[in-house]
Backbone as CSV, one residue per row, in Angstrom:
resi,resn,N_x,N_y,N_z,CA_x,CA_y,CA_z,C_x,C_y,C_z
1,MET,112.785,38.019,139.188,112.712,38.677,137.892,113.458,37.834,136.852
2,ALA,113.904,38.470,135.771,114.479,37.737,134.647,115.995,37.863,134.602
3,ASN,116.598,36.975,133.823,118.031,37.025,133.549,118.229,37.516,132.117
4,ALA,119.061,38.551,131.942,119.212,39.195,130.645,120.662,39.202,130.189
5,LEU,120.862,38.972,128.895,122.162,39.137,128.246,122.067,40.353,127.341
6,VAL,122.942,41.335,127.575,122.985,42.548,126.763,124.310,42.560,126.016
7,THR,124.275,42.414,124.703,125.514,42.450,123.943,125.917,43.911,123.716
8,GLY,127.227,44.139,123.653,127.713,45.509,123.501,127.315,46.382,124.672
9,GLY,127.431,45.846,125.879,126.942,46.551,127.062,127.972,47.381,127.790
10,SER,129.138,47.581,127.200,130.212,48.228,127.945,130.068,49.745,128.030
11,ARG,129.295,50.352,127.121,129.169,51.816,127.144,127.929,52.227,126.357
12,GLY,127.645,53.517,126.370,126.595,54.076,125.531,125.221,53.470,125.734
13,ILE,124.567,53.139,124.633,123.219,52.582,124.691,123.205,51.273,125.462
14,GLY,124.189,50.416,125.234,124.229,49.134,125.928,124.322,49.293,127.430
15,ARG,125.136,50.244,127.873,125.250,50.493,129.321,123.919,50.957,129.888
16,ALA,123.245,51.886,129.196,121.956,52.382,129.682,120.928,51.263,129.749
17,ILE,120.943,50.360,128.775,120.009,49.227,128.786,120.295,48.311,129.964
18,ALA,121.566,47.987,130.182,121.928,47.117,131.310,121.502,47.746,132.627
19,GLN,121.719,49.042,132.770,121.349,49.721,134.012,119.839,49.719,134.221
20,ALA,119.094,49.942,133.151,117.629,49.966,133.277,117.089,48.595,133.647
21,LEU,117.612,47.553,133.030,117.164,46.200,133.356,117.490,45.860,134.810
22,ALA,118.683,46.235,135.253,119.068,45.945,136.639,118.196,46.713,137.629
23,ARG,117.866,47.956,137.299,116.981,48.728,138.189,115.603,48.087,138.276
24,ARG,115.176,47.431,137.210,113.886,46.742,137.232,113.932,45.501,138.120
25,GLY,115.122,45.039,138.419,115.280,43.853,139.243,115.841,42.667,138.508
26,ASP,116.137,42.825,137.209,116.706,41.729,136.429,118.182,41.536,136.751
27,THR,118.646,40.326,136.558,120.071,40.023,136.621,120.632,40.145,135.204
28,VAL,121.776,40.796,135.066,122.286,41.147,133.748,123.702,40.625,133.543
29,THR,123.920,39.998,132.390,125.272,39.727,131.924,125.615,40.765,130.872
30,VAL,126.690,41.499,131.139,127.153,42.569,130.262,128.198,42.001,129.313
31,HIS,127.870,41.968,128.039,128.838,41.483,127.056,129.709,42.644,126.570
32,TYR,130.971,42.333,126.323,131.880,43.319,125.740,132.729,42.631,124.681
33,GLY,133.164,43.421,123.711,134.010,42.874,122.659,135.474,42.902,123.047
34,GLN,135.998,44.082,123.385,137.405,44.233,123.716,137.654,45.045,124.977
35,ASP,136.778,45.994,125.273,137.041,46.956,126.338,136.566,46.434,127.691
36,LEU,137.398,45.626,128.317,137.054,45.054,129.621,136.884,46.137,130.673
37,GLU,137.718,47.164,130.620,137.640,48.218,131.632,136.292,48.925,131.598
38,ALA,135.830,49.265,130.382,134.531,49.926,130.264,133.401,48.993,130.687
39,ALA,133.515,47.723,130.340,132.494,46.754,130.748,132.444,46.629,132.266
40,GLN,133.611,46.650,132.904,133.653,46.571,134.359,132.995,47.798,134.975
41,THR,133.183,48.955,134.352,132.518,50.170,134.834,131.000,50.017,134.769
42,THR,130.507,49.449,133.664,129.075,49.178,133.565,128.637,48.222,134.663
43,LEU,129.379,47.135,134.819,129.021,46.135,135.831,128.962,46.756,137.221
44,ASP,129.946,47.579,137.550,130.003,48.201,138.875,128.853,49.172,139.112
45,SER,128.234,49.666,138.025,127.146,50.639,138.162,125.778,49.989,138.358
46,LEU,125.708,48.666,138.234,124.411,47.995,138.264,123.952,47.747,139.692
47,PRO,122.737,48.136,140.009,122.194,47.800,141.324,121.861,46.316,141.399
48,GLY,121.838,45.795,142.612,121.507,44.385,142.783,122.744,43.505,142.723
49,THR,122.511,42.205,142.751,123.608,41.241,142.790,123.444,40.201,141.678
50,GLY,124.517,39.439,141.460,124.469,38.338,140.508,124.827,38.713,139.095
51,HIS,125.122,39.983,138.843,125.464,40.420,137.495,126.851,39.902,137.106
52,ALA,127.101,39.826,135.793,128.345,39.216,135.330,128.796,39.851,134.021
53,LEU,130.042,39.518,133.637,130.608,39.935,132.361,130.787,38.723,131.460
54,ALA,130.709,38.954,130.153,131.016,37.919,129.171,131.709,38.594,127.996
55,GLY,132.910,38.131,127.676,133.682,38.759,126.621,133.787,37.906,125.380
56,GLY,133.972,38.575,124.228,134.178,37.851,122.982,133.636,38.609,121.794
57,ASP,134.163,38.284,120.621,133.740,38.899,119.363,132.575,38.110,118.790
58,ILE,131.385,38.710,118.762,130.207,37.951,118.327,130.293,37.551,116.858
59,ALA,131.199,38.159,116.101,131.366,37.771,114.698,132.032,36.412,114.556
60,ASP,132.685,35.943,115.599,133.343,34.636,115.621,132.344,33.603,116.139
61,PRO,131.992,32.603,115.351,130.974,31.638,115.797,131.318,30.953,117.111
62,ASP,132.587,30.613,117.309,132.977,29.965,118.562,132.882,30.931,119.735
63,ALA,133.268,32.179,119.500,133.160,33.175,120.565,131.697,33.447,120.906
64,ALA,130.827,33.479,119.895,129.401,33.683,120.153,128.860,32.585,121.068
65,ARG,129.235,31.343,120.770,128.800,30.234,121.620,129.333,30.397,123.045
66,SER,130.600,30.827,123.157,131.202,31.017,124.473,130.507,32.120,125.253
67,ILE,130.119,33.202,124.574,129.431,34.309,125.247,128.137,33.825,125.887
68,VAL,127.351,33.080,125.142,126.093,32.564,125.687,126.368,31.582,126.824
69,GLU,127.366,30.734,126.660,127.722,29.790,127.724,128.183,30.514,128.985
70,GLN,128.950,31.596,128.811,129.381,32.382,129.968,128.188,32.967,130.709
71,ALA,127.227,33.471,129.948,126.043,34.070,130.567,125.208,33.031,131.305
72,VAL,125.015,31.874,130.699,124.240,30.807,131.345,124.958,30.317,132.599
73,SER,126.270,30.178,132.500,127.044,29.719,133.662,126.930,30.704,134.816
74,ALA,126.962,32.014,134.496,126.934,33.032,135.545,125.556,33.191,136.172
75,MET,124.501,33.145,135.341,123.158,33.464,135.830,122.274,32.241,136.006
76,GLY,122.670,31.106,135.423,121.855,29.900,135.491,120.953,29.728,134.291
77,SER,120.541,30.837,133.679,119.666,30.782,132.498,119.646,32.167,131.858
78,ILE,119.079,32.230,130.663,118.846,33.507,129.990,117.372,33.570,129.618
79,ASP,116.717,34.662,129.995,115.310,34.880,129.650,115.138,36.002,128.633
80,ILE,116.086,36.944,128.635,116.013,38.130,127.783,117.334,38.292,127.053
81,LEU,117.256,38.570,125.764,118.433,38.902,124.973,118.222,40.267,124.329
82,VAL,119.213,41.144,124.481,119.217,42.419,123.780,120.418,42.436,122.843
83,ASN,120.147,42.393,121.548,121.201,42.427,120.527,121.561,43.875,120.243
84,ASN,122.533,44.376,121.007,122.942,45.771,120.874,124.324,45.929,120.252
85,ALA,125.176,44.919,120.354,126.547,45.032,119.847,126.542,45.326,118.357
86,ALA,127.377,46.274,117.942,127.422,46.645,116.530,128.691,47.421,116.228
87,VAL,129.104,47.354,114.984,130.119,48.264,114.470,129.386,49.519,114.037
88,ALA,129.587,50.597,114.761,128.862,51.835,114.490,129.595,52.680,113.458
89,PRO,128.872,53.518,112.730,129.522,54.376,111.739,130.441,55.400,112.402
90,ASP,131.607,55.584,111.853,132.495,56.657,112.289,133.400,57.046,111.128
91,ALA,134.271,58.019,111.365,135.123,58.524,110.281,136.077,57.459,109.771
92,ALA,136.468,56.543,110.652,137.462,55.537,110.272,136.889,54.456,109.373
93,ASN,135.571,54.204,109.445,135.004,53.118,108.634,134.038,53.609,107.559
94,ARG,134.103,54.891,107.213,133.245,55.401,106.141,133.666,54.751,104.820
95,HIS,132.691,54.491,103.969,132.985,53.830,102.697,131.952,54.227,101.636
96,PRO,131.830,55.524,101.352,130.903,55.935,100.287,131.327,55.328,98.960
97,VAL,130.367,54.990,98.161,130.661,54.269,96.925,131.495,55.105,95.958
98,ASP,131.389,56.441,96.040,132.118,57.303,95.114,133.452,57.801,95.666
99,ASP,133.848,57.286,96.827,135.096,57.755,97.434,135.743,56.655,98.276
100,SER,135.762,55.438,97.748,136.360,54.311,98.455,137.095,53.421,97.467
101,THR,138.141,52.792,97.944,138.765,51.754,97.130,137.956,50.479,97.266
102,TYR,138.139,49.585,96.342,137.431,48.302,96.398,137.823,47.530,97.651
103,GLU,139.111,47.649,98.059,139.582,46.948,99.254,138.892,47.475,100.515
104,VAL,138.761,48.792,100.631,138.054,49.382,101.778,136.591,48.964,101.763
105,TRP,135.977,49.009,100.601,134.573,48.600,100.451,134.367,47.173,100.950
106,GLN,135.217,46.250,100.511,135.106,44.853,100.933,135.289,44.710,102.439
107,ARG,136.299,45.399,102.974,136.598,45.261,104.397,135.453,45.757,105.268
108,GLN,134.902,46.913,104.950,133.833,47.463,105.784,132.535,46.680,105.647
109,TRP,132.209,46.239,104.447,131.002,45.422,104.279,131.104,44.133,105.079
110,ARG,132.240,43.474,105.000,132.364,42.192,105.698,132.305,42.378,107.216
111,ARG,133.013,43.369,107.729,133.035,43.541,109.178,131.667,43.945,109.716
112,MET,131.002,44.888,109.048,129.707,45.341,109.553,128.648,44.248,109.463
113,LEU,128.627,43.508,108.377,127.656,42.416,108.277,127.989,41.292,109.255
114,ASP,129.269,40.998,109.425,129.661,39.919,110.330,129.236,40.206,111.764
115,VAL,129.372,41.448,112.198,129.013,41.800,113.575,127.532,42.143,113.694
116,ASN,127.098,43.105,112.887,125.765,43.685,113.083,124.627,42.740,112.734
117,LEU,124.860,41.836,111.790,123.789,40.947,111.353,124.083,39.481,111.682
118,ILE,125.191,38.961,111.172,125.471,37.533,111.372,125.768,37.244,112.839
119,GLY,126.511,38.128,113.493,126.791,37.925,114.919,125.516,37.939,115.743
120,ALA,124.648,38.914,115.471,123.376,38.964,116.198,122.529,37.732,115.920
121,ALA,122.571,37.247,114.670,121.817,36.033,114.333,122.370,34.827,115.086
122,SER,123.682,34.753,115.229,124.285,33.632,115.959,123.858,33.634,117.421
123,ILE,123.956,34.797,118.058,123.569,34.894,119.471,122.089,34.587,119.631
124,THR,121.268,35.077,118.702,119.827,34.824,118.761,119.532,33.334,118.664
125,MET,120.192,32.646,117.741,119.941,31.218,117.576,120.312,30.452,118.845
126,LEU,121.451,30.798,119.429,121.921,30.100,120.629,120.990,30.348,121.818
127,VAL,120.576,31.602,122.016,119.676,31.902,123.134,118.301,31.297,122.884
128,SER,117.831,31.332,121.645,116.533,30.726,121.325,116.545,29.231,121.617
129,SER,117.608,28.553,121.227,117.720,27.113,121.490,117.712,26.835,122.984
130,HIS,118.405,27.695,123.739,118.426,27.574,125.200,117.014,27.710,125.773
131,LEU,116.262,28.687,125.298,114.896,28.882,125.784,113.986,27.726,125.384
132,ILE,114.109,27.274,124.139,113.264,26.172,123.666,113.563,24.896,124.446
133,ASP,114.832,24.622,124.691,115.205,23.441,125.465,114.637,23.489,126.871
134,ARG,114.537,24.680,127.426,113.983,24.848,128.787,112.457,24.900,128.779
135,ARG,111.868,24.989,127.577,110.423,25.211,127.435,110.001,26.469,128.204
136,ALA,110.817,27.496,128.060,110.603,28.738,128.800,110.261,29.872,127.840
137,PRO,109.384,30.777,128.250,109.133,31.962,127.442,110.335,32.903,127.519
138,GLY,110.390,33.845,126.602,111.499,34.783,126.621,111.214,35.979,125.732
139,ALA,112.150,36.913,125.725,112.013,38.119,124.907,113.364,38.469,124.301
140,ILE,113.342,38.827,123.038,114.543,39.250,122.316,114.264,40.613,121.704
141,VAL,115.202,41.540,121.890,115.081,42.871,121.305,116.346,43.182,120.523
142,ASN,116.166,43.575,119.280,117.278,43.974,118.422,117.359,45.496,118.355
143,ILE,118.560,46.032,118.519,118.750,47.468,118.377,119.186,47.748,116.945
144,GLY,118.233,48.207,116.142,118.489,48.494,114.745,118.849,49.952,114.540
145,SER,118.286,50.571,113.507,118.645,51.949,113.216,117.661,52.589,112.245
146,ARG,117.443,53.891,112.427,116.723,54.696,111.445,117.384,54.606,110.076
147,GLY,118.706,54.425,110.074,119.449,54.358,108.819,119.009,53.221,107.913
148,ALA,118.382,52.199,108.479,117.871,51.104,107.661,116.799,51.588,106.704
149,PHE,116.117,52.686,107.045,115.011,53.191,106.234,115.388,54.416,105.415
150,ARG,116.195,55.290,105.972,116.524,56.519,105.245,117.870,56.452,104.546
151,GLY,118.647,55.394,104.825,119.925,55.209,104.167,121.073,55.874,104.900
152,GLU,122.274,55.396,104.616,123.500,55.943,105.193,124.525,56.054,104.058
153,PRO,124.506,57.141,103.276,125.360,57.220,102.091,126.848,57.047,102.367
154,GLU,127.309,57.464,103.536,128.728,57.309,103.836,129.039,55.966,104.480
155,HIS,128.014,55.248,104.878,128.188,53.937,105.522,127.104,52.976,105.026
156,PRO,127.099,52.665,103.730,126.015,51.834,103.184,125.938,50.452,103.810
157,ALA,127.061,49.881,104.209,127.019,48.552,104.831,126.313,48.597,106.172
158,TYR,126.448,49.700,106.890,125.757,49.844,108.173,124.248,49.840,107.960
159,ALA,123.780,50.652,106.995,122.340,50.696,106.719,121.823,49.328,106.315
160,ALA,122.573,48.648,105.460,122.139,47.325,105.001,122.119,46.315,106.139
161,SER,123.117,46.388,107.009,123.166,45.439,108.126,121.991,45.636,109.071
162,LYS,121.607,46.888,109.298,120.492,47.157,110.199,119.146,46.815,109.542
163,ALA,119.040,47.045,108.237,117.823,46.616,107.541,117.687,45.103,107.621
164,GLY,118.802,44.410,107.445,118.787,42.954,107.580,118.408,42.514,108.977
165,LEU,118.901,43.246,109.983,118.574,42.902,111.369,117.078,43.067,111.623
166,HIS,116.488,44.128,111.084,115.035,44.310,111.237,114.267,43.149,110.595
167,ALA,114.674,42.793,109.378,113.986,41.698,108.683,114.182,40.376,109.424
168,PHE,115.385,40.167,109.915,115.658,38.957,110.685,114.772,38.906,111.932
169,GLY,114.636,40.040,112.603,113.794,40.071,113.803,112.354,39.706,113.508
170,GLN,111.818,40.190,112.397,110.431,39.861,112.068,110.290,38.388,111.697
171,THR,111.294,37.856,111.011,111.271,36.416,110.700,111.282,35.589,111.977
172,MET,112.143,35.952,112.919,112.235,35.216,114.180,110.977,35.393,115.027
173,ALA,110.326,36.547,114.901,109.081,36.738,115.650,108.058,35.683,115.262
174,GLY,107.958,35.403,113.969,107.036,34.364,113.523,107.492,32.972,113.903
175,ALA,108.790,32.731,113.793,109.314,31.390,114.064,109.278,31.037,115.541
176,LEU,109.446,32.037,116.406,109.591,31.752,117.835,108.305,31.952,118.636
177,ALA,107.300,32.582,118.030,106.041,32.784,118.751,105.430,31.478,119.261
178,PRO,105.465,30.370,118.495,104.910,29.123,119.033,105.616,28.628,120.288
179,HIS,106.817,29.136,120.527,107.568,28.751,121.721,107.424,29.767,122.843
180,GLY,106.573,30.768,122.647,106.358,31.767,123.693,107.462,32.795,123.785
181,ILE,108.218,32.960,122.704,109.335,33.903,122.688,108.966,35.064,121.776
182,SER,108.993,36.283,122.313,108.694,37.466,121.514,109.994,38.067,120.982
183,VAL,109.907,38.666,119.799,111.059,39.302,119.167,110.619,40.641,118.596
184,ALA,111.306,41.700,118.971,110.990,43.030,118.459,112.284,43.783,118.186
185,SER,112.173,44.864,117.437,113.339,45.683,117.114,113.038,47.142,117.402
186,ILE,114.100,47.889,117.677,114.015,49.332,117.883,114.889,49.986,116.830
187,ALA,114.380,51.040,116.203,115.133,51.758,115.176,115.393,53.186,115.654
188,PRO,116.452,53.383,116.432,116.724,54.729,116.937,117.242,55.652,115.846
189,GLY,116.971,56.941,116.026,117.649,57.962,115.248,118.967,58.299,115.907
190,PHE,119.415,59.528,115.760,120.691,59.943,116.342,120.557,59.956,117.870
191,ILE,121.475,59.270,118.532,121.448,59.151,119.993,122.713,59.772,120.573
192,ALA,122.544,60.574,121.609,123.680,61.217,122.273,124.403,60.202,123.148
193,THR,125.609,59.858,122.765,126.480,59.001,123.565,127.866,59.619,123.567
194,ASP,128.760,59.064,124.370,130.136,59.573,124.400,130.762,59.520,123.013
195,ARG,130.437,58.481,122.270,131.004,58.312,120.932,130.593,59.458,119.990
196,GLN,129.430,60.038,120.234,128.900,61.073,119.347,129.113,62.486,119.884
197,ALA,129.785,62.611,121.022,129.925,63.927,121.664,130.617,64.941,120.766
198,ALA,131.654,64.518,120.042,132.385,65.453,119.186,131.506,65.993,118.072
199,LYS,130.693,65.130,117.483,129.790,65.586,116.425,128.795,66.606,116.966
200,LEU,128.237,66.330,118.139,127.203,67.195,118.679,127.752,68.537,119.150
201,SER,129.018,68.558,119.560,129.619,69.812,120.019,130.309,70.570,118.891
202,GLY,130.434,69.945,117.731,131.125,70.561,116.603,130.202,71.333,115.686
203,ASP,130.716,71.634,114.503,129.976,72.454,113.543,128.681,71.800,113.073
204,SER,128.648,70.471,113.104,127.454,69.765,112.612,126.386,69.577,113.685
205,GLY,126.668,69.998,114.924,125.754,69.741,116.028,124.363,70.298,115.819
206,ASP,124.268,71.569,115.398,122.952,72.180,115.211,122.180,71.491,114.095
207,SER,122.896,71.109,113.038,122.232,70.423,111.926,121.682,69.076,112.373
208,ILE,122.443,68.352,113.179,121.995,67.047,113.671,120.768,67.210,114.563
209,ARG,120.828,68.176,115.477,119.680,68.403,116.361,118.471,68.882,115.567
210,GLY,118.720,69.592,114.491,117.634,70.108,113.664,116.937,69.048,112.838
211,GLN,117.465,67.830,112.802,116.779,66.758,112.086,115.432,66.431,112.724
212,SER,115.301,66.681,114.012,114.045,66.416,114.721,113.325,67.722,114.997
213,PRO,112.014,67.783,114.820,111.273,68.993,115.167,111.295,69.293,116.660
214,PHE,111.750,68.338,117.470,111.934,68.610,118.890,113.196,69.433,119.142
215,GLY,114.052,69.525,118.142,115.261,70.322,118.266,116.330,69.701,119.135
216,ARG,116.317,68.393,119.232,117.328,67.702,120.031,117.550,66.316,119.469
217,VAL,118.486,65.585,120.039,118.692,64.187,119.676,118.180,63.308,120.816
218,GLY,118.106,62.018,120.561,117.626,61.092,121.571,118.685,60.783,122.617
219,THR,118.272,60.115,123.660,119.189,59.715,124.716,119.229,58.193,124.827
220,ALA,120.325,57.701,125.349,120.453,56.263,125.568,119.383,55.760,126.526
221,GLU,119.003,56.609,127.463,117.982,56.211,128.438,116.620,56.032,127.779
222,GLU,116.343,56.803,126.713,115.079,56.623,125.999,115.053,55.300,125.249
223,VAL,116.192,54.891,124.705,116.266,53.568,124.079,116.060,52.490,125.138
224,ALA,116.690,52.673,126.291,116.563,51.695,127.369,115.118,51.573,127.845
225,ALA,114.400,52.687,127.894,112.992,52.644,128.313,112.164,51.820,127.336
226,ALA,112.476,51.934,126.046,111.767,51.130,125.052,112.083,49.649,125.238
227,VAL,113.331,49.339,125.566,113.712,47.939,125.819,112.946,47.397,127.016
228,LEU,112.799,48.206,128.054,112.048,47.749,129.227,110.637,47.340,128.838
229,TYR,109.986,48.147,128.026,108.627,47.783,127.604,108.630,46.522,126.759
230,LEU,109.509,46.462,125.754,109.474,45.346,124.808,109.909,44.022,125.435
231,THR,110.553,44.075,126.585,110.930,42.839,127.285,109.995,42.532,128.451
232,SER,108.920,43.289,128.564,107.947,43.031,129.621,106.868,42.083,129.124
233,PRO,106.219,41.353,130.028,105.137,40.455,129.606,104.017,41.180,128.867
234,ASP,103.810,42.463,129.185,102.739,43.229,128.546,102.992,43.453,127.056
235,ALA,104.241,43.263,126.609,104.596,43.579,125.218,104.609,42.361,124.306
236,ALA,104.192,41.215,124.797,104.259,40.010,123.971,103.503,40.192,122.657
237,TRP,102.389,40.926,122.689,101.577,41.095,121.487,102.215,42.077,120.503
238,ALA,103.268,42.742,120.939,104.016,43.634,120.042,105.129,42.894,119.318
239,SER,105.199,41.590,119.493,106.244,40.813,118.815,106.176,41.040,117.311
240,GLY,107.326,41.240,116.697,107.405,41.509,115.275,107.471,42.980,114.930
241,THR,107.247,43.841,115.928,107.250,45.270,115.642,108.664,45.797,115.419
242,ILE,108.758,46.886,114.673,109.965,47.694,114.577,109.574,49.074,115.091
243,LEU,110.066,49.424,116.260,109.671,50.660,116.927,110.578,51.802,116.486
244,ASP,110.000,52.779,115.762,110.758,53.969,115.385,110.960,54.846,116.616
245,LEU,112.194,55.206,116.882,112.524,55.998,118.066,113.458,57.122,117.606
246,ASN,112.874,58.052,116.838,113.728,59.047,116.195,113.229,60.485,116.326
247,GLY,112.303,60.736,117.241,111.857,62.112,117.462,111.242,62.756,116.241
248,ALA,110.499,61.970,115.453,109.822,62.467,114.242,110.814,63.034,113.239
249,SER,112.064,62.497,113.243,113.066,62.956,112.285,112.993,62.210,110.963
250,HIS,112.261,61.088,110.938,112.089,60.342,109.701,110.804,59.531,109.798
251,PHE,110.026,59.563,108.718,108.785,58.800,108.674,108.868,57.768,107.563
252,ARG,108.345,56.602,107.807,108.310,55.550,106.788,106.866,55.115,106.596
253,MET,106.564,54.661,105.421,105.200,54.229,105.111,105.089,52.707,105.248
């Protein structure tokens, strides 16, 4: 099967993606930013052998290069890249334009763009070069967000970073198709993860679930199932797509 690098694989959506790829028979390198313990938990949960960890802040160009080198060293090659690592919206990094200082605004914009967009672009360039040098086909999947289309008033930098990631993915789909490399993106809506448990169990839980006519939120496993398809040979013709995965909670034209 294939060798896959999953960024931000220590928990939540990234963990579910790593587990799904490993169950398919792929060898997986689980990337983590800081939480080695959580990444080790993900690694220990993967069926099969040959899986590995790679640590580093993808916003740092040297660390990004090291992450890819760690993955290649551990697995021998990379065939699949899942750009999942991101600074996610939370209470600590909210920065609405009408309730933020200029210093907070600058800090959150820089960090979210550095990780969510520039970091993903760095990892993509490095893995793409690796595939091109090998003359090997490959698949890249970016985990974007519904927020890129409907907006995130309390976290505008997050929405912008994910919109940029979608646009970057479509650009790379055209650039890399001659090399046999497909690139697609997924735009999830609200996903139930440990990070979101407090919101879902609190006063806002019913309102969040009510965003979808299904009356629930998505699961990390549903995102992982989409990754399985988009990284399969059958999905090569879907290169360039942005797959809405939001339970009919938002429609775009």
